C-alpha positions, 0 to 999 in steps of 0.5 A, a space after each residue: 314132800 314137794 315144796 311150793 313157793 309162791 311169790 307175789 309182788 305186793 305193796 308193803 303196808 304203809 303203817 308199821 303194824 305187826 298184824 299188817 306186816 304178818 298179813 302182808 308176808 302171808 299174802 306175799 307167799 300166796 298163803 292168805 289169798 283166795 279161799 282164806 277169806 278169814 285170814 286163818 294163815 295170818 292168824 296162825 302165824 301171829 299166834 305162833 309168833 306170840 307163843 314163841 315170844 312167850 317162850 312156850 316150850 311146845 306149840 301144837 296145832 291143837 293149841 293154836 286151834 284153841 287160841 283162835 277158836 277155829 276147828 282143828 281140821 281147818 287149822 291143820 289144813 292151813 298148817 300143811 300149806 305153811 309147811 309146804 311153803 317152807 315157813 313152818 316145819 313140824 317135829 313130832 307134834 310140835 310146830 316151829 318157824 323154820 330157822 327160829 324166826 321169820 327172817 331166817 325162814 325167808 332166808 331158807 326159802 330163798 335158798 330153796 328157790 335158788 336151788 330149784 332154779 339151779 336145777 331147772 336151769 341145768 335141765 333147760 340147758 340140757 334140753 337146749 343142747 339136745 334140741 340144738 338151740 343156742 343161747 345169745 
């Protein structure tokens, strides 16, 4: 599945409030902006983190939809975006935060973006060489 990593340089929350921090993280990855006027992505992440903290064995999109009182298709739409971004992954029907924590997920996404940039740079170098363009 293609991965899309969006990075927005947004001002960090001024107060230390967990919901604001999660909302800022989701916004910084472009997950809670645009059409997500109800901040469903943020609510999904908060619910998932709460369930993880409560040591839930298996967290499903159905459980999240029930907890948030949101239609399952809307929840699945946002979960697909969270998976596509690299924050979450699905194993069978269970959902997990990549690496088991938000920090680990972001570290893994950083590695993903570095790999993508390395591949882009290698092809760009070949294009420059083929076209006779020189770097400074």
